[in-house]
N, CA, C and O atoms as a DFTB+ gen file, in Angstrom:
644 C
 N C O
     1  1      12.924      27.344      -8.601
     2  2      12.308      27.466      -9.850
     3  2      12.942      28.604     -10.556
     4  3      13.059      29.680      -9.970
     5  1      13.388      28.435     -11.855
     6  2      14.047      29.553     -12.550
     7  2      13.055      30.664     -12.914
     8  3      13.509      31.802     -13.033
     9  1      11.800      30.456     -13.095
    10  2      10.863      31.519     -13.388
    11  2       9.606      31.338     -12.496
    12  3       9.175      30.221     -12.210
    13  1       9.028      32.524     -12.063
    14  2       7.813      32.461     -11.285
    15  2       6.848      33.371     -11.937
    16  3       7.247      34.379     -12.519
    17  1       5.524      33.041     -11.862
    18  2       4.482      33.903     -12.408
    19  2       3.110      33.575     -11.787
    20  3       2.965      32.558     -11.109
    21  1       2.130      34.415     -12.015
    22  2       0.784      34.181     -11.464
    23  2      -0.008      33.100     -12.154
    24  3      -0.876      32.460     -11.560
    25  1       0.314      32.905     -13.445
    26  2      -0.402      31.928     -14.188
    27  2       0.617      31.070     -14.951
    28  3       1.754      31.500     -15.146
    29  1       0.230      29.875     -15.381
    30  2       1.112      29.015     -16.181
    31  2       1.524      29.649     -17.486
    32  3       2.635      29.402     -17.956
    33  1       0.656      30.474     -18.102
    34  2       1.000      31.170     -19.291
    35  2       2.130      32.137     -19.092
    36  3       3.090      32.167     -19.862
    37  1       2.003      32.953     -18.020
    38  2       3.083      33.874     -17.746
    39  2       4.427      33.228     -17.435
    40  3       5.472      33.789     -17.765
    41  1       4.413      32.133     -16.845
    42  2       5.696      31.309     -16.600
    43  2       6.202      30.860     -17.929
    44  3       7.409      30.947     -18.156
    45  1       5.394      30.392     -18.817
    46  2       5.838      29.839     -20.121
    47  2       6.397      31.033     -20.983
    48  3       7.384      30.858     -21.697
    49  1       5.764      32.234     -20.911
    50  2       6.372      33.343     -21.613
    51  2       7.694      33.727     -21.124
    52  3       8.574      34.111     -21.894
    53  1       7.862      33.627     -19.777
    54  2       9.143      33.907     -19.186
    55  2      10.241      32.938     -19.615
    56  3      11.394      33.320     -19.812
    57  1       9.834      31.632     -19.757
    58  2      10.729      30.622     -20.252
    59  2      11.286      30.926     -21.576
    60  3      12.464      30.656     -21.813
    61  1      10.494      31.491     -22.491
    62  2      10.923      31.655     -23.834
    63  2      11.576      33.069     -24.049
    64  3      12.366      33.214     -24.982
    65  1      11.282      34.079     -23.242
    66  2      11.709      35.450     -23.439
    67  2      12.699      35.990     -22.450
    68  3      13.603      36.717     -22.862
    69  1      12.598      35.691     -21.166
    70  2      13.455      36.329     -20.192
    71  2      14.694      35.382     -19.847
    72  3      14.580      34.156     -19.856
    73  1      15.858      36.025     -19.548
    74  2      16.961      35.151     -19.080
    75  2      16.710      34.756     -17.679
    76  3      16.074      35.497     -16.929
    77  1      17.195      33.593     -17.291
    78  2      16.968      33.157     -15.866
    79  2      17.760      33.960     -14.868
    80  3      18.794      34.529     -15.219
    81  1      17.308      34.022     -13.637
    82  2      17.994      34.705     -12.583
    83  2      19.151      33.749     -12.155
    84  3      18.970      32.552     -11.931
    85  1      20.364      34.387     -12.059
    86  2      21.496      33.526     -11.713
    87  2      21.285      32.898     -10.289
    88  3      20.835      33.574      -9.364
    89  1      21.617      31.617     -10.157
    90  2      21.430      30.908      -8.937
    91  2      22.213      31.603      -7.775
    92  3      21.807      31.506      -6.617
    93  1      23.246      32.246      -8.072
    94  2      24.117      32.925      -6.979
    95  2      23.280      33.996      -6.271
    96  3      23.560      34.305      -5.112
    97  1      22.282      34.563      -6.913
    98  2      21.396      35.570      -6.275
    99  2      20.569      34.947      -5.137
   100  3      20.298      35.593      -4.126
   101  1      20.176      33.678      -5.326
   102  2      19.427      32.923      -4.354
   103  2      20.259      32.411      -3.197
   104  3      19.845      32.390      -2.038
   105  1      21.477      31.993      -3.586
   106  2      22.362      31.397      -2.583
   107  2      23.780      31.874      -2.944
   108  3      24.419      31.353      -3.857
   109  1      24.237      32.868      -2.204
   110  2      25.609      33.410      -2.514
   111  2      26.745      32.421      -2.247
   112  3      27.882      32.701      -2.625
   113  1      26.472      31.227      -1.584
   114  2      27.485      30.308      -1.307
   115  2      27.810      29.400      -2.522
   116  3      28.788      28.652      -2.499
   117  1      26.980      29.479      -3.572
   118  2      27.262      28.696      -4.711
   119  2      28.521      29.173      -5.451
   120  3      28.657      30.354      -5.771
   121  1      29.429      28.240      -5.713
   122  2      30.680      28.647      -6.434
   123  2      30.328      29.256      -7.776
   124  3      29.308      28.892      -8.361
   125  1      31.138      30.172      -8.282
   126  2      30.969      30.857      -9.541
   127  2      30.938      29.838     -10.654
   128  3      30.122      29.982     -11.565
   129  1      31.766      28.825     -10.638
   130  2      31.775      27.792     -11.675
   131  2      30.453      27.116     -11.804
   132  3      29.943      26.936     -12.910
   133  1      29.881      26.735     -10.676
   134  2      28.617      26.034     -10.641
   135  2      27.500      27.000     -11.151
   136  3      26.603      26.576     -11.880
   137  1      27.564      28.210     -10.784
   138  2      26.641      29.249     -11.260
   139  2      26.640      29.328     -12.780
   140  3      25.573      29.311     -13.394
   141  1      27.838      29.417     -13.411
   142  2      28.055      29.421     -14.781
   143  2      27.438      28.167     -15.491
   144  3      26.757      28.259     -16.513
   145  1      27.731      26.998     -14.867
   146  2      27.277      25.684     -15.406
   147  2      25.701      25.681     -15.406
   148  3      25.107      25.274     -16.404
   149  1      25.047      26.113     -14.343
   150  2      23.599      26.076     -14.320
   151  2      23.035      26.988     -15.407
   152  3      22.135      26.643     -16.173
   153  1      23.637      28.182     -15.415
   154  2      23.150      29.156     -16.458
   155  2      23.385      28.632     -17.855
   156  3      22.583      28.905     -18.748
   157  1      24.482      27.869     -18.083
   158  2      24.675      27.315     -19.399
   159  2      23.613      26.241     -19.712
   160  3      23.154      26.139     -20.850
   161  1      23.231      25.455     -18.717
   162  2      22.199      24.503     -18.916
   163  2      20.817      25.118     -19.275
   164  3      19.989      24.516     -19.959
   165  1      20.633      26.340     -18.772
   166  2      19.368      27.046     -19.022
   167  2      19.384      27.922     -20.137
   168  3      18.434      28.684     -20.315
   169  1      20.414      27.900     -20.956
   170  2      20.574      28.820     -22.141
   171  2      19.395      28.616     -23.090
   172  3      18.932      27.492     -23.288
   173  1      18.907      29.729     -23.684
   174  2      17.772      29.670     -24.657
   175  2      18.323      29.124     -26.008
   176  3      17.630      28.393     -26.716
   177  1      19.559      29.490     -26.339
   178  2      20.187      29.027     -27.643
   179  2      20.663      27.610     -27.425
   180  3      21.441      27.365     -26.503
   181  1      20.228      26.676     -28.233
   182  2      20.586      25.307     -28.158
   183  2      22.122      25.065     -28.289
   184  3      22.710      24.210     -27.626
   185  1      22.732      25.891     -29.202
   186  2      24.124      25.735     -29.421
   187  2      25.017      26.065     -28.238
   188  3      26.077      25.465     -28.057
   189  1      24.557      27.067     -27.398
   190  2      25.295      27.466     -26.270
   191  2      25.180      26.545     -25.091
   192  3      25.939      26.694     -24.134
   193  1      24.228      25.557     -25.112
   194  2      24.056      24.618     -24.014
   195  2      25.059      23.495     -24.268
   196  3      25.717      23.432     -25.306
   197  1      25.149      22.565     -23.220
   198  2      26.009      21.410     -23.367
   199  2      25.476      20.537     -24.458
   200  3      24.269      20.299     -24.508
   201  1      26.345      20.030     -25.368
   202  2      25.978      19.165     -26.448
   203  2      25.810      17.681     -26.065
   204  3      25.021      16.940     -26.653
   205  1      26.612      17.288     -25.028
   206  2      26.474      15.854     -24.583
   207  2      26.498      15.870     -23.072
   208  3      26.966      16.792     -22.404
   209  1      25.934      14.734     -22.578
   210  2      25.910      14.553     -21.129
   211  2      27.344      14.368     -20.635
   212  3      27.642      14.774     -19.511
   213  1      28.204      13.802     -21.383
   214  2      29.595      13.624     -21.031
   215  2      30.249      14.951     -20.734
   216  3      30.969      15.070     -19.742
   217  1      30.018      15.963     -21.570
   218  2      30.658      17.293     -21.372
   219  2      30.124      17.880     -20.037
   220  3      30.882      18.462     -19.262
   221  1      28.766      17.708     -19.781
   222  2      28.260      18.253     -18.480
   223  2      28.859      17.531     -17.365
   224  3      29.310      18.165     -16.411
   225  1      28.903      16.250     -17.404
   226  2      29.494      15.455     -16.321
   227  2      30.910      15.785     -16.025
   228  3      31.287      15.860     -14.855
   229  1      31.757      15.998     -17.076
   230  2      33.164      16.335     -16.883
   231  2      33.262      17.664     -16.177
   232  3      34.087      17.813     -15.275
   233  1      32.419      18.675     -16.566
   234  2      32.416      19.952     -15.898
   235  2      32.032      19.871     -14.443
   236  3      32.621      20.481     -13.551
   237  1      30.980      19.055     -14.268
   238  2      30.480      18.834     -12.844
   239  2      31.590      18.192     -11.951
   240  3      31.793      18.566     -10.796
   241  1      32.268      17.235     -12.548
   242  2      33.358      16.618     -11.774
   243  2      34.492      17.613     -11.502
   244  3      35.068      17.641     -10.414
   245  1      34.792      18.416     -12.508
   246  2      35.833      19.413     -12.212
   247  2      35.451      20.425     -11.139
   248  3      36.267      20.817     -10.305
   249  1      34.155      20.843     -11.186
   250  2      33.662      21.773     -10.157
   251  2      33.678      21.121      -8.784
   252  3      34.074      21.742      -7.798
   253  1      33.230      19.819      -8.724
   254  2      33.185      19.137      -7.441
   255  2      34.527      18.998      -6.831
   256  3      34.657      18.988      -5.607
   257  1      35.534      18.889      -7.649
   258  2      36.892      18.759      -7.105
   259  2      37.312      20.055      -6.455
   260  3      38.129      20.023      -5.534
   261  1      36.792      21.210      -6.889
   262  2      37.235      22.451      -6.341
   263  2      36.374      22.926      -5.118
   264  3      36.743      23.886      -4.441
   265  1      35.259      22.261      -4.856
   266  2      34.310      22.690      -3.810
   267  2      34.795      22.002      -2.476
   268  3      35.006      20.792      -2.405
   269  1      34.951      22.872      -1.435
   270  2      35.358      22.298      -0.102
   271  2      34.318      21.296       0.386
   272  3      33.128      21.454       0.112
   273  1      34.736      20.318       1.072
   274  2      33.859      19.239       1.527
   275  2      33.240      19.544       2.920
   276  3      32.541      18.705       3.488
   277  1      33.507      20.738       3.450
   278  2      32.957      21.175       4.750
   279  2      31.398      21.249       4.652
   280  3      30.859      21.409       3.557
   281  1      30.697      21.133       5.779
   282  2      29.298      21.164       5.762
   283  2      28.832      22.580       5.257
   284  3      29.349      23.619       5.666
   285  1      27.857      22.537       4.374
   286  2      27.293      23.781       3.861
   287  2      25.918      24.028       4.382
   288  3      25.161      23.104       4.678
   289  1      25.607      25.292       4.491
   290  2      24.219      25.685       4.953
   291  2      23.382      25.749       3.748
   292  3      23.709      26.479       2.812
   293  1      22.279      25.001       3.716
   294  2      21.380      25.011       2.637
   295  2      20.452      26.217       2.793
   296  3      20.082      26.579       3.910
   297  1      20.065      26.861       1.628
   298  2      19.115      27.998       1.779
   299  2      17.750      27.486       2.057
   300  3      17.414      26.324       1.825
   301  1      16.963      28.413       2.572
   302  2      15.557      28.067       2.894
   303  2      14.881      27.764       1.625
   304  3      15.038      28.516       0.664
   305  1      14.125      26.696       1.551
   306  2      13.487      26.304       0.333
   307  2      12.226      27.188       0.058
   308  3      11.419      27.420       0.958
   309  1      12.083      27.667      -1.191
   310  2      10.983      28.502      -1.485
   311  2       9.804      27.558      -1.967
   312  3      10.030      26.480      -2.516
   313  1       8.556      28.035      -1.726
   314  2       7.439      27.163      -2.212
   315  2       7.395      27.133      -3.690
   316  3       7.809      28.069      -4.374
   317  1       6.853      25.972      -4.210
   318  2       6.773      25.749      -5.589
   319  2       5.767      26.557      -6.391
   320  3       5.851      26.690      -7.612
   321  1       4.793      27.100      -5.627
   322  2       3.801      28.002      -6.259
   323  2       3.845      29.332      -5.622
   324  3       4.246      29.509      -4.472
   325  1       3.409      30.282      -6.427
   326  2       3.474      31.696      -5.917
   327  2       2.368      32.034      -4.971
   328  3       2.463      32.999      -4.212
   329  1       1.278      31.225      -5.004
   330  2       0.128      31.443      -4.083
   331  2      -0.286      30.087      -3.386
   332  3      -0.046      28.983      -3.873
   333  1      -0.898      30.289      -2.257
   334  2      -1.437      29.050      -1.531
   335  2      -2.669      28.574      -2.300
   336  3      -3.526      29.350      -2.722
   337  1      -2.701      27.250      -2.453
   338  2      -3.799      26.619      -3.192
   339  2      -4.634      25.679      -2.279
   340  3      -4.938      24.542      -2.641
   341  1      -4.976      26.183      -1.128
   342  2      -5.731      25.401      -0.157
   343  2      -7.176      25.899      -0.175
   344  3      -7.459      27.096      -0.125
   345  1      -8.045      24.943      -0.246
   346  2      -9.486      25.310      -0.216
   347  2     -10.033      25.065       1.195
   348  3      -9.952      23.950       1.710
   349  1     -10.561      26.057       1.784
   350  2     -11.097      25.811       3.102
   351  2     -12.634      26.018       3.019
   352  3     -13.134      26.993       2.458
   353  1     -13.332      25.051       3.606
   354  2     -14.795      25.129       3.597
   355  2     -15.244      25.249       5.028
   356  3     -14.921      24.409       5.868
   357  1     -15.992      26.299       5.303
   358  2     -16.461      26.449       6.738
   359  2     -17.435      25.326       7.093
   360  3     -18.208      24.879       6.246
   361  1     -17.392      24.869       8.362
   362  2     -18.246      23.739       8.760
   363  2     -19.726      23.970       8.556
   364  3     -20.472      23.005       8.393
   365  1     -20.199      25.259       8.559
   366  2     -21.602      25.492       8.368
   367  2     -22.038      25.130       6.941
   368  3     -23.199      24.785       6.724
   369  1     -21.134      25.203       5.980
   370  2     -21.530      24.874       4.608
   371  2     -21.465      23.310       4.328
   372  3     -21.861      22.850       3.257
   373  1     -20.987      22.577       5.266
   374  2     -20.998      21.117       5.168
   375  2     -22.248      20.494       5.712
   376  3     -22.459      19.297       5.522
   377  1     -23.101      21.259       6.391
   378  2     -24.324      20.672       7.010
   379  2     -25.319      20.124       5.886
   380  3     -25.830      19.008       5.983
   381  1     -25.546      20.935       4.875
   382  2     -26.545      20.548       3.841
   383  2     -26.039      19.284       3.109
   384  3     -26.835      18.358       2.957
   385  1     -24.761      19.173       2.638
   386  2     -24.360      17.991       1.929
   387  2     -24.393      16.732       2.847
   388  3     -24.744      15.637       2.407
   389  1     -24.015      16.928       4.134
   390  2     -24.062      15.773       5.082
   391  2     -25.493      15.291       5.274
   392  3     -25.753      14.088       5.252
   393  1     -26.431      16.235       5.463
   394  2     -27.860      15.863       5.630
   395  2     -28.340      15.186       4.375
   396  3     -28.995      14.147       4.469
   397  1     -28.058      15.703       3.229
   398  2     -28.456      15.044       1.933
   399  2     -27.927      13.621       1.809
   400  3     -28.657      12.736       1.363
   401  1     -26.690      13.382       2.187
   402  2     -26.109      12.006       2.160
   403  2     -26.870      11.139       3.157
   404  3     -27.138       9.981       2.839
   405  1     -27.229      11.617       4.322
   406  2     -27.895      10.762       5.353
   407  2     -29.285      10.463       4.763
   408  3     -29.727       9.317       4.842
   409  1     -29.984      11.431       4.181
   410  2     -31.338      11.105       3.592
   411  2     -31.261      10.034       2.517
   412  3     -32.079       9.117       2.437
   413  1     -30.201      10.205       1.672
   414  2     -30.017       9.191       0.591
   415  2     -29.823       7.745       1.143
   416  3     -30.380       6.766       0.645
   417  1     -29.018       7.699       2.175
   418  2     -28.695       6.402       2.715
   419  2     -29.991       5.787       3.381
   420  3     -30.285       4.601       3.229
   421  1     -30.732       6.654       4.113
   422  2     -31.998       6.148       4.740
   423  2     -33.013       5.732       3.640
   424  3     -33.699       4.726       3.822
   425  1     -33.133       6.460       2.518
   426  2     -34.027       6.163       1.488
   427  2     -33.598       4.864       0.817
   428  3     -34.449       4.037       0.488
   429  1     -32.263       4.658       0.602
   430  2     -31.781       3.381       0.033
   431  2     -32.073       2.205       0.926
   432  3     -32.420       1.132       0.432
   433  1     -31.943       2.370       2.230
   434  2     -32.284       1.296       3.179
   435  2     -33.729       0.905       3.139
   436  3     -34.090      -0.268       3.228
   437  1     -34.586       1.969       2.997
   438  2     -36.045       1.730       2.995
   439  2     -36.426       0.964       1.766
   440  3     -37.181      -0.007       1.823
   441  1     -35.879       1.425       0.615
   442  2     -36.162       0.717      -0.683
   443  2     -35.653      -0.689      -0.633
   444  3     -36.339      -1.607      -1.082
   445  1     -34.538      -0.880      -0.130
   446  2     -34.000      -2.249      -0.086
   447  2     -34.739      -3.136       0.809
   448  3     -34.927      -4.315       0.506
   449  1     -35.197      -2.588       1.972
   450  2     -35.898      -3.349       2.966
   451  2     -37.269      -3.800       2.497
   452  3     -37.650      -4.952       2.706
   453  1     -38.050      -2.858       1.832
   454  2     -39.453      -3.204       1.525
   455  2     -39.639      -3.600       0.033
   456  3     -40.554      -4.367      -0.270
   457  1     -38.846      -3.127      -0.852
   458  2     -39.092      -3.442      -2.246
   459  2     -38.204      -4.591      -2.676
   460  3     -38.727      -5.585      -3.179
   461  1     -36.903      -4.516      -2.510
   462  2     -36.060      -5.578      -2.968
   463  2     -36.251      -6.886      -2.275
   464  3     -36.273      -7.933      -2.921
   465  1     -36.386      -6.857      -1.000
   466  2     -36.552      -8.122      -0.278
   467  2     -37.848      -8.833      -0.541
   468  3     -37.903     -10.059      -0.445
   469  1     -38.936      -8.079      -0.883
   470  2     -40.219      -8.677      -1.129
   471  2     -40.311      -9.346      -2.483
   472  3     -41.253     -10.097      -2.738
   473  1     -39.354      -9.090      -3.352
   474  2     -39.360      -9.688      -4.676
   475  2     -38.823     -11.117      -4.703
   476  3     -38.881     -11.817      -5.714
   477  1     -38.297     -11.518      -3.544
   478  2     -37.886     -12.912      -3.461
   479  2     -39.052     -13.881      -3.501
   480  3     -40.188     -13.492      -3.230
   481  1     -38.799     -15.086      -3.821
   482  2     -39.876     -16.129      -3.948
   483  2     -40.542     -16.399      -2.563
   484  3     -40.090     -15.861      -1.552
   485  1     -41.582     -17.206      -2.521
   486  2     -42.185     -17.477      -1.285
   487  2     -41.225     -18.230      -0.325
   488  3     -40.284     -18.914      -0.728
   489  1     -41.528     -18.052       0.911
   490  2     -40.670     -18.628       1.976
   491  2     -40.775     -20.153       1.836
   492  3     -41.846     -20.705       1.585
   493  1     -39.608     -20.813       2.011
   494  2     -39.587     -22.310       1.968
   495  2     -40.107     -22.899       3.319
   496  3     -39.920     -22.359       4.408
   497  1     -40.787     -24.082       3.120
   498  2     -41.223     -24.760       4.361
   499  2     -39.993     -25.373       4.974
   500  3     -39.099     -25.860       4.282
   501  1     -39.969     -25.339       6.269
   502  2     -38.846     -25.866       6.968
   503  2     -38.708     -27.415       6.746
   504  3     -39.683     -28.145       6.923
   505  1     -37.581     -27.870       6.386
   506  2     -37.285     -29.292       6.200
   507  2     -37.713     -29.831       4.885
   508  3     -37.482     -31.016       4.642
   509  1     -38.328     -29.064       3.992
   510  2     -38.721     -29.546       2.676
   511  2     -37.827     -28.900       1.632
   512  3     -37.718     -27.675       1.571
   513  1     -37.190     -29.720       0.813
   514  2     -36.381     -29.146      -0.243
   515  2     -37.229     -28.535      -1.394
   516  3     -38.398     -28.879      -1.569
   517  1     -36.615     -27.641      -2.152
   518  2     -37.337     -27.080      -3.247
   519  2     -36.632     -27.382      -4.546
   520  3     -35.433     -27.659      -4.555
   521  1     -37.379     -27.329      -5.667
   522  2     -36.821     -27.671      -6.928
   523  2     -37.497     -26.779      -8.009
   524  3     -38.719     -26.636      -7.963
   525  1     -36.799     -26.201      -8.932
   526  2     -37.319     -25.378      -9.983
   527  2     -37.405     -26.248     -11.255
   528  3     -36.427     -26.873     -11.664
   529  1     -38.616     -26.268     -11.873
   530  2     -38.774     -26.988     -13.156
   531  2     -38.921     -25.971     -14.253
   532  3     -39.867     -25.186     -14.187
   533  1     -38.073     -25.910     -15.258
   534  2     -38.136     -24.958     -16.306
   535  2     -38.716     -25.642     -17.553
   536  3     -38.722     -26.869     -17.655
   537  1     -39.200     -24.827     -18.495
   538  2     -39.702     -25.248     -19.754
   539  2     -38.525     -25.765     -20.598
   540  3     -37.397     -25.284     -20.500
   541  1     -38.837     -26.752     -21.419
   542  2     -37.852     -27.295     -22.412
   543  2     -37.907     -26.530     -23.737
   544  3     -38.907     -25.866     -24.010
   545  1     -36.893     -26.602     -24.540
   546  2     -36.821     -25.986     -25.838
   547  2     -36.812     -27.090     -26.886
   548  3     -36.131     -28.102     -26.719
   549  1     -37.571     -26.897     -27.977
   550  2     -37.563     -27.873     -29.087
   551  2     -36.493     -27.523     -30.023
   552  3     -36.708     -26.650     -30.863
   553  1     -35.371     -28.112     -29.962
   554  2     -34.223     -27.864     -30.875
   555  2     -34.212     -28.699     -32.167
   556  3     -33.309     -28.583     -32.995
   557  1     -35.232     -29.532     -32.307
   558  2     -35.234     -30.406     -33.487
   559  2     -35.752     -29.624     -34.697
   560  3     -35.407     -29.968     -35.828
   561  1     -36.502     -28.666     -34.512
   562  2     -37.100     -27.884     -35.681
   563  2     -38.453     -28.489     -36.152
   564  3     -39.143     -27.895     -36.981
   565  1     -38.814     -29.655     -35.624
   566  2     -40.027     -30.316     -35.998
   567  2     -41.211     -29.709     -35.174
   568  3     -41.207     -29.834     -33.949
   569  1     -42.180     -29.081     -35.789
   570  2     -43.215     -28.379     -35.101
   571  2     -44.155     -29.343     -34.367
   572  3     -44.827     -28.972     -33.404
   573  1     -44.181     -30.596     -34.854
   574  2     -45.117     -31.582     -34.160
   575  2     -44.594     -31.935     -32.784
   576  3     -45.333     -32.555     -32.019
   577  1     -43.363     -31.582     -32.412
   578  2     -42.834     -31.968     -31.119
   579  2     -42.971     -30.765     -30.197
   580  3     -42.587     -30.907     -29.036
   581  1     -43.447     -29.662     -30.562
   582  2     -43.552     -28.443     -29.712
   583  2     -44.380     -28.672     -28.417
   584  3     -44.118     -28.013     -27.411
   585  1     -45.369     -29.592     -28.426
   586  2     -46.158     -29.839     -27.308
   587  2     -45.372     -30.361     -26.127
   588  3     -45.781     -30.226     -24.974
   589  1     -44.243     -30.958     -26.434
   590  2     -43.381     -31.491     -25.255
   591  2     -42.731     -30.379     -24.474
   592  3     -42.218     -30.578     -23.373
   593  1     -42.765     -29.162     -25.088
   594  2     -42.119     -28.026     -24.330
   595  2     -42.796     -27.860     -22.909
   596  3     -42.106     -27.685     -21.905
   597  1     -44.111     -27.918     -22.871
   598  2     -44.748     -27.834     -21.588
   599  2     -45.111     -29.155     -20.989
   600  3     -45.248     -29.308     -19.775
   601  1     -45.268     -30.129     -21.895
   602  2     -45.701     -31.444     -21.403
   603  2     -44.603     -32.048     -20.463
   604  3     -44.930     -32.626     -19.427
   605  1     -43.427     -31.917     -20.805
   606  2     -42.302     -32.579     -19.993
   607  2     -42.287     -31.901     -18.655
   608  3     -42.144     -32.579     -17.637
   609  1     -42.426     -30.603     -18.602
   610  2     -42.404     -29.882     -17.271
   611  2     -43.601     -30.309     -16.413
   612  3     -43.487     -30.544     -15.210
   613  1     -44.797     -30.401     -17.115
   614  2     -45.963     -30.779     -16.342
   615  2     -45.839     -32.257     -15.812
   616  3     -46.253     -32.540     -14.687
   617  1     -45.277     -33.169     -16.617
   618  2     -45.107     -34.573     -16.191
   619  2     -44.091     -34.586     -14.963
   620  3     -44.343     -35.264     -13.966
   621  1     -43.015     -33.870     -15.059
   622  2     -42.117     -33.853     -13.968
   623  2     -42.689     -33.283     -12.671
   624  3     -42.415     -33.836     -11.606
   625  1     -43.462     -32.215     -12.713
   626  2     -44.098     -31.652     -11.588
   627  2     -45.097     -32.641     -10.965
   628  3     -45.187     -32.798      -9.747
   629  1     -45.829     -33.286     -11.852
   630  2     -46.909     -34.192     -11.384
   631  2     -46.206     -35.397     -10.654
   632  3     -46.650     -35.804      -9.581
   633  1     -45.134     -35.947     -11.235
   634  2     -44.459     -37.113     -10.661
   635  2     -43.744     -36.751      -9.396
   636  3     -43.651     -37.586      -8.496
   637  1     -43.232     -35.544      -9.278
   638  2     -42.543     -35.145      -8.083
   639  2     -43.510     -34.814      -6.934
   640  3     -43.166     -34.928      -5.758
   641  1     -44.713     -34.407      -7.307
   642  2     -45.701     -34.106      -6.266
   643  2     -46.038     -35.343      -5.518
   644  3     -46.853     -35.305      -4.597
């Protein structure tokens, strides 16, 4: 990371005000040409940076040609944050939330067992089919035919009995 700080705001201020630390300070094995290329990419002044990706690629190709192909030792990687961001909860503090969750589950099972299940219709007799008869709607608009709303249901129930 080119800049480190305790808060995101302090890092942002460093981005705009402070020059970056040369990469060669972190890894002395970096060639001087590559060090200059990285610093040029991090320039604050837009005009001093590479103007096209082609210019950057040509400089990278030129530097790559000068770097020996022998195996290089990579530096130890630094953490991305300046502080550890791990939250640790002692097991004693987990007892109350776990007990609350268990009580909620038991209460839900009791409600489901006694309230929800009893709302179902009466138990069916074994071997006998059931049929629901609903009221009809008078869609004709004629008020004299409204009596059929219940009369048709009653006739069906009587005939099926």
